[in-house]
N, C-alpha and C positions, 0 to 999 in steps of 0.2 A: 398319641401325643398327648404329652400336657407340658406346661409350663408351669411351675409355680411358685409364684411371688409372694414372700414373705416381709411385710416391714420394709420394703427397699427405699432407701435414703440415699440422697448424694447432695454432697456440699462441695462445693468449689470456696476456697480461702475460708474467708468467715460465714458467708452464704449458702444458707441449704435452697438449692433447686428446686427439691422436692423432698417429701417426708413421707413415710406409710405407707406408701403401696401394698394393700394386699389385692393379689388379685391369679385368679386359675384360666390359662388360656387355653384351651381344647380344639383339637383336629376338627377341621371340614367346619371352621368359625372363623369369621373376618372383625378385626378391632380396627374402629380407627383411633389415633393417639391424636386430641386436638389441644389446640390453646394457642396463645398467641406468642408471638417473637417472643426469644428467652424464657420461655416456660418450662423446656427441658424435653420437649418433644424428642428431638433427635438424641439427645442424651441418655434417655429411657432407652431407646431402641439399641442404641449403641453398648448398654448396658447388658440389655436380653441378647445378644448378638454375639456378647464375649470379648467385643473390641476394648469396653472400658470396663473398670471395676466400680461397684457401687462403695459409698463410704459406710452404708448398714445397710442388713438385712441379708438376705438368701433369695437364690433362685435354684429350684430343683426341673431337673430336665426327666421325663419320663416316656419310654416309650412299652408298649408292650407290659406295662405292670412293672419294668425292671427301669431303674436311674441309670441315665447316662451321665458316664464322668464327665469332668467338664474339659479336659482334655478332646474326648471324641464327639462334642456339640457340634463343633463347626461340618461336620460331615453332613447334620441334618437342616445346614440353614444357609438361606443364600438371600441375599442381600443385595438391592441396589439404590446407592444415594448420592448426591452431589459428593461426598469423599469417596466412594469409591473409585479405582481406577481404571482404565483401561491401558492395554500396552500399545499405545500411539506408532510404533515402528513395525507393529504386524498388518499385513493385510487382516480383511473380514475371514476371509477363508483359513488363515492360518491363527486367528483370534477364537475361531469357533473349536480350531483342531487343539489349540493350548486349553481353552476353558474346559475341554472333555478329561484332559490328564488330571485336571485337580475334582471336577466333577461331572458325571455323566449326563448328557443332554436325553430329552425324550424324543427328539426327533433331529433327521439326518441337517446336513450342513446343506443341504439344496435344500431343502422343505423350511429350513429357518428363512436362509435368503429368501426365498419366496413370499413367506409371510411377512418380512421386513418391506420388501417391495425394493431390494438393492443389488438385483438381479445385475445390473452395469455397473455394482460398484465392490464386485466379489473381491477381487484383485487389487484394489485402491487400499492405500494404508488409511487405518483409522485417523492419523494426524491429518490427515484432508477431509477429512467429513465436517461437514455441519455440525454446531453443538446439539441441534433436533436431532441430527442423525445417531451421534453417539449415545445421547439420553435412552433413544428407541433401541438399540443395540443392547445397551445395560438391561433394559426390561425384558427383552426377548433372550437375553441370558439367564435373568432371572424366573422369569415364566417357565421356561423349557429344561432347568435344571431338575434331577433328579433329589427333592429335598423336599421334608417333611414340616420344613419352618417356612415361609415367604415374607419377608420384610422388605418393605417400598419406603421410602423418606422423601419426600413433593414427586411424584414420582411423575407428574406431566412440564417439569421443570424444561424451558426451552421448546414443547413440542405446540405446532398449532392447532386449528381445530379439528383438522381432519386426523393428523395422529395422537388429539383427546380423545376421538372418536374408537382409533384404534385399539389403544388401552382399556377403555371400556369394554369394547369387545372381548377382549381374550383376558382379562380379567376375571371373572368370574370361571371361565372355560379354566384355568390354568391352576387357581387356587382350591378346587375339589380334593376335598380329602385334609388340606393341608391347614395348619394354625398360619392365618394371614394377618400381619399388622401392617397399617399405612400411616405414617406419619402425615400430616396435612393440613393445611388451614382451607382448603379449598372444596365446598361440599362435592363439586363432583369427579374429586378423585375418590372420595370417599361415601358416596351414597351407596355402594352395596354392600357396606360392614353393618351386620345385626348389633355392633356394640359400640358405643363411645368410652374412651378413656378421657375424660376431661383434667389436662394436668394443673387446671385451678384448683382440684378438690384435695389439694397435695402439697397444699401452700403451709 
């Protein structure tokens, strides 16, 4: 899998958030998108995921030497971020079943609930979960989805030390063979990444 980025730029109103990003992202590599608040980290991730459009530039997705049509790219991507939603009326078990209809999971519901440590919450509605439990569930859905591209934005927000360690344990195991992109200002979230994309370089 490859994502080829050419002269990617984004403008809001009259202000350029970033300009002229040229980069090739490859499978089995992890990339940290780093920069200060307002530097465009999340905006770049949303553009790469297809949520937002760039103002200029081009993104090409290739798999097995074939270009993937834009309307098919979502099948290859899984994203967890502050703006990704959970269906709060569903129980945990119902949510896992719902997710499977959109994207296959690599483990059974029972295995995922065990990994999460949520056995006592399997039949509890998501709206009753703490913010940390919701974030952990978002990460589990991303980690255990069948996808070629794993995108994480502020992955440990609302997690305590124990669950940050959980994230650091599962990230390298679940990113094997994938293009992994992590937006973060926290080194402990992206210390696993081999490469860093510094947003300040594209002002």
